[in-house]
SEVONU-872449 format. One record per residue: residue in three letters; chain; x, y, z of N, C-alpha, C, O in turn. Coordinates in steps of 0.02 Angstrom, whole numbers, plus 50000, padded with zeros to 5 digits. Atoms other than C-alpha are relative to their C-alpha. Layout:
# SEVONU-872449
 residuo cadena   n_u   n_v   n_w  ca_u  ca_v  ca_w   c_u   c_v   c_w   o_u   o_v   o_w
     Ala      A     X     Y     Z     X     Y     Z     X     Y     Z     X     Y     Z
...
# end
This chain:
# SEVONU-872449
 residuo cadena   n_u   n_v   n_w  ca_u  ca_v  ca_w   c_u   c_v   c_w   o_u   o_v   o_w
     Met      A 49975 50001 50065 46473 49009 53301 50068 49955 49999 50078 49911 49957
     Ile      A 49934 50036 49996 46650 48945 53353 49983 49927 50023 50011 49878 49998
     Lys      A 50023 50072 49982 46565 48794 53443 49975 49961 49946 49994 49903 49944
     Ser      A 50027 50038 50048 46472 48738 53295 50057 49982 49943 50056 49928 49913
     Thr      A 49944 50013 50039 46633 48755 53188 50048 49946 50028 50072 49902 49992
     Phe      A 49960 50052 49958 46734 48653 53321 49968 49932 49991 50001 49883 49972
     Tyr      A 50039 50076 50008 46599 48507 53318 50002 49987 49924 50014 49929 49909
     Thr      A 49998 50024 50075 46594 48508 53120 50073 49971 49992 50083 49913 49976
     Val      A 49936 50029 50010 46783 48496 53114 50014 49934 50035 50040 49889 50003
     Phe      A 49990 50052 49965 46791 48370 53249 49965 49934 49973 49996 49880 49973
     Phe      A 50034 50052 50024 46658 48258 53177 50030 49981 49925 50028 49922 49906
     Leu      A 49970 50009 50070 46741 48274 52997 50066 49950 50015 50074 49895 49989
     Ile      A 49937 50039 49983 46906 48210 53068 49988 49931 50026 50020 49882 50006
     Leu      A 50021 50063 49975 46825 48075 53163 49971 49947 49941 49984 49887 49943
     Ile      A 50028 50041 50054 46731 48009 53004 50052 49984 49958 50056 49926 49938
     Leu      A 49940 50015 50041 46889 48022 52903 50044 49944 50025 50065 49899 49988
     Gly      A 49969 50048 49962 46976 47925 53029 49979 49928 50001 50017 49881 49991
     Leu      A 50042 50061 50008 46850 47788 53035 50004 49964 49928 50008 49903 49922
     Thr      A 50001 50021 50064 46853 47772 52848 50064 49971 49985 50066 49915 49958
     Val      A 49934 50017 50017 47041 47759 52832 50017 49936 50030 50055 49895 50003
     Lys      A 49979 50066 49962 47048 47620 52962 49968 49945 49972 49997 49892 49965
     Glu      A 50036 50052 50037 46914 47524 52877 50035 49976 49940 50038 49916 49928
     Thr      A 49967 50011 50067 47008 47535 52711 50060 49956 50014 50071 49905 49981
     Gln      A 49934 50031 49985 47172 47478 52788 49989 49921 50020 50029 49877 50007
     Gly      A 50009 50065 49970 47089 47324 52873 49988 49951 49946 50001 49892 49956
     Gln      A 50018 50047 50057 47036 47249 52704 50066 49969 49969 50063 49918 49935
     Asn      A 49941 50027 50032 47223 47225 52656 50043 49962 50055 50103 49973 50064
     Arg      A 49963 50040 49951 47268 47102 52793 50049 49953 49969 50037 49928 49914
     Met      A 49954 50045 50025 47417 46998 52770 49996 49930 50033 49991 49922 50094
     Cys      A 49996 50079 49982 47419 46803 52779 50071 49974 49995 50114 49998 49959
     His      A 49933 50029 49997 47565 46693 52821 49993 49927 49995 49948 49898 50026
     Lys      A 50002 50075 50010 47598 46513 52769 50077 49977 50007 50122 50007 49978
     Ile      A 49934 50031 49991 47750 46409 52820 50005 49941 49951 49960 49900 49954
     Leu      A 49986 50050 50046 47813 46291 52685 50064 49958 50030 50119 49986 50024
     Ser      A 49944 50034 49974 47933 46161 52767 50029 49950 49950 50089 49935 49952
     Gln      A 49966 50046 50045 47955 46041 52630 50023 50036 49927 49999 50022 49872
     Ile      A 49980 49963 50055 48044 46158 52512 50080 50010 50008 50108 50015 50063
     Asp      A 49923 49989 50010 48231 46182 52452 50003 50073 50008 49969 50109 49971
     Cys      A 49981 49930 49997 48291 46350 52512 50050 50030 49966 50067 50087 49983
     Gly      A 49948 49971 50032 48423 46378 52393 49974 50037 49942 49920 50025 49916
     Ala      A 50005 49959 50067 48436 46503 52246 49932 50033 49994 49906 50039 49938
     Gly      A 50061 49954 49996 48281 46601 52294 49939 49965 49977 49892 49997 49954
     Ser      A 50060 50037 50016 48158 46453 52263 49937 50023 50054 49877 50026 50038
     Cys      A 50051 49975 49951 48066 46513 52419 49957 50063 49979 49896 50064 49979
     Gly      A 50035 49939 50023 48028 46686 52358 49961 49983 49929 49906 50009 49917
     Ala      A 50030 50008 50069 47987 46623 52179 49933 49958 50010 49883 49971 49977
     Leu      A 50062 50041 49997 47858 46487 52241 49946 50045 50036 49887 50037 50022
     Cys      A 50050 49956 49964 47771 46619 52353 49972 50049 49954 49913 50067 49956
     Leu      A 50031 49947 50047 47760 46744 52215 49949 49959 49944 49896 49982 49922
     Gln      A 50044 50041 50049 47692 46603 52097 49932 49981 50034 49879 49996 50006
     Leu      A 50058 50019 49968 47566 46532 52224 49951 50056 50016 49894 50054 49994
     Trp      A 50039 49951 49969 47501 46692 52312 50013 50066 49981 49985 50111 50012
     Lys      A 49973 49934 50023 47580 46836 52225 50031 50041 50072 50022 50101 50082
     Gly      A 49966 49971 49942 47675 46868 52392 50075 49989 49997 50105 49972 49946
     Thr      A 49923 50007 49994 47855 46864 52461 50009 49944 50045 49966 49922 50083
     Gly      A 49978 50062 49954 47950 46723 52544 50070 50012 50022 50112 50042 49988
     Lys      A 49933 49997 49967 48098 46713 52659 50013 49932 50032 49968 49902 50061
     Cys      A 49982 50060 49968 48191 46561 52718 50030 50012 50071 50065 50062 50083
     Phe      A 49982 49998 49929 48226 46531 52903 50024 49937 50029 49996 49884 50012
     Gln      A 49974 50070 49968 48320 46398 53002 49952 49985 50061 49936 50029 50101
     Leu      A 50043 50038 49942 48212 46291 53125 50049 49979 50054 50110 49978 50045
     Leu      A 49955 50020 49942 48275 46232 53295 50035 49934 49982 50092 49925 50004
     Asp      A 49968 50061 50016 48315 46059 53224 50046 50005 49939 50059 49955 49905
     Gln      A 49947 49984 50049 48439 46144 53099 49968 49987 49931 50011 49990 49887
     Thr      A 50028 49997 50063 48318 46121 52946 49976 50066 49982 49974 50110 50025
     Phe      A 50021 49938 50027 48253 46261 52840 49923 49995 49979 49896 49943 49958
     Ala      A 50075 49994 50019 48074 46317 52809 49992 50071 49964 50032 50117 49973
     Cys      A 50011 49942 50040 47999 46448 52692 49935 50035 50036 49884 50001 50046
     Leu      A 50052 49966 49983 47885 46581 52761 49972 50051 49948 50005 50099 49930
     Cys      A 50030 49959 50049 47766 46660 52636 49952 50055 50035 49915 50040 50082
     Asn      A 50042 49946 49977 47681 46830 52668 49965 50021 49934 49997 50035 49884
     Phe      A 50043 49980 50055 47535 46874 52549 49935 50029 50026 49913 50013 50081
     Pro      A 50064 49971 49989 47376 46974 52544 49947 49945 50005 49942 49903 49961
     Cys      A 50045 50049 49987 47237 46871 52619 49947 49987 49947 49921 49932 49945
     Ser      A 50036 50001 50055 47129 46905 52467 50022 49947 49944 49983 49923 49904
     Ser      A 49975 50039 50059 47245 46797 52355 49973 49930 50009 49985 49886 49968
# end
């Protein structure tokens, strides 16, 4: 009796774990670098929001120029 209960609980947890992992995998994040953009006054974040409903952040490149990194759901 205890063995069957143990196996039932074990398989239930296993199945729930696989289901959650599959659901989370559908929400992958994509990234795109926009190098030809002015990084002042929040234009990077506004453009990423407008184009892909994502977020954007400016960062400085090695050649001292700036680029915008957009993060958004891949389904966009």
